[in-house]
N, C-alpha and C positions, 0 to 999 in steps of 0.2 A: 619647802620642807618635804614635799612629796618625793623629790629626788633622793634626799637623805634616807627617807623611809624605804624607798625602793632598793637601796643598797644593803639593807638588812636581809639575813636569811629568813626563810619561811617561819620558823619558830619565833624568831624575834619580832617579826611583823605581827604575828598573833599576840605576842606578849605586849607589844606596844598598845594595841587596842584594849586588851584585858587589863593591863596595868593602869591606863588612864581611867578606865571604868572603876577601878578600886577607889579612885579619888572622888568619884561622883555618886557612887552607890548610896552614901549616907543621905543624899538628897531625897531618896525614895523610902527612907525609914518609916514614914507614916503610911505608906501604901499597904493595903491589905495583901498585896502580892509580893511583899518584900522578901519573904523566905523563899519563894519560888525563884525570884531574881537571883538571890544568893546561891541557890541550888544549881541554877543554870550556869552561873559563872564558875562555881566550884567544879562542875563537870567539865567545863572548857579548860580550866587550869589543869585538871587531872589528865585530860587528853594531851595537853601541851607537854606536861612533864613526863608522862609515862606511856602515852599512845596506847592505852588499854581500854578505851571506850570506842565503840563503833560509831561511825559518822551518823548512821540512822538514829541511834539513841540520842546523840546530841541534837539532831534535827527535831526530835519531838519537843524539845524545850522551846524551839522557835515557832513551830506550827504543828498542830495535831488535830485529830478528829474530835477531841473533847473540848475544843475551843479554850484551852488553857495555856496555849503557847504565848510567848512574848509578843508576837505580832498582833495577836487578838487582844491580849490584856492591855497593851499600850493604847489601843484605840478607845479604851474606856476612861483614859486619863483626861481630866479637864484643866489641871494646873499646867500652865505653859512651861515653867521651870522643870517640873517633873517630866513633862513630855519630852523636853530636850534630853534629859537623862535617859529616858526609855529608848529614844532613838539611838543614842550612843551605845547603849547596852545591846540593842538589837543588831547594830552594825558590828560590834565586837564579836558577838555570838555567831552571826552570819559568816563573818570572815573565817573564824576558827572552824566552823562546820565545813566551809568550802575547802580549807586546807586539810581537814580530816578526810574528806572524800578523795581529794587528790592523793593524799598519803596512802590510802587504801587502793588507789588506782581504779576507782569506780568509773565506769564509762558513762553511766547515766546518772545525772544528778537531779534532785528536785528542782522544779522550775525557778523557785525563789533563789536557790543557791547557784544554779547554772547561769543566771543572768547577772551575777556579780561582776562589776567592773571595778578594778582596784582603785583607779583614780577617782571615779565618782563616789565610791564608798569613803575614801579618804577625805574628800572634800565635804561630803555630807556630815561625816563624823566630826570634823573640825568646826564646821559652821555651828553645830549644836553644842559642842564642847566649849567653844569660846564664849557662848552665851552663859555658861555655868561657871566660868573661870573669872577670878578677880584680875588676873594679869594674862589675858589671852596671848598664847604663843610661848610664854616663858617656860611653863611647866613642860609643855610638849617638846620644846627644843632641848631642855636639860635632860629629859627622859630619853630622847633619841641619842644624845651624847652618851648617856649611861649605857644604853643598850649596845651602841657601837663599841664602847670600851669593853663590854662583857661579851662581845660576839664570839670569842673563842671558847667561852664557857657555856654550859647549858644554863639557861635562865630559869629561875625558880620564882614562884609566887612570893616566897618569903623575902628574897633579895629585892624584888620589885616593891613590895610593901615597905621594906626598910628604907629604900631610896626615896620613895614618895613621902614617907613620914619626915625624913631629913629635910626635904624641900619645904614642907609645911613649917617645920620648926625653925628654919632659917629665915622665914618671913618676919 
C-alpha cells in the first residue's frame, strides 16, 4: 500500500493521513483534550486547503513550551485504544507540518519534524490505525483509490468527509 501512497502528490499524501484521522477522532470524544485535537486537525486542513498558516504555527500544536502539544498530551493517555488514535493523529499532524515546512522552503526544521521518514511514519500510522479499524486495510485501500481518482482536483476536507461517510454507510 505504501507504493500506492507514494504515487500521490504531496497534498494528497497529507489528505490521506488527515482523512483517515477523521474516521478515528470520535474515539477521543471523551478526552479532556478533544477540542484541542480538533483545533489542531482543523489547522492542518486549513493549511492543506489554503496554505495560509505558517509551519511554525502548526508545529505549536505538536510541541510547545506550555506542554500542551499533542506529543505531550498523548503521553497522559492510559486507554490503549485512545493511545492508538493519538498516535495516528500525531503522525498525521507531523507529516502535514513536515510538508508545510517544505512548502515554505525552510532550511532548518524542528528536530521532531526533520527526523520524519515517510516509510516509517506510514508503517507506524497503519499499525495503530488497523487496531482501531473493524476491517483493517479496506478503508485505507478504498480511500487511496478515491484520492488517486481525485488527484487532478484539489482535495477538500468536505469531499474527504463525504467519501468516508459513504464508506461507513455502505457497511
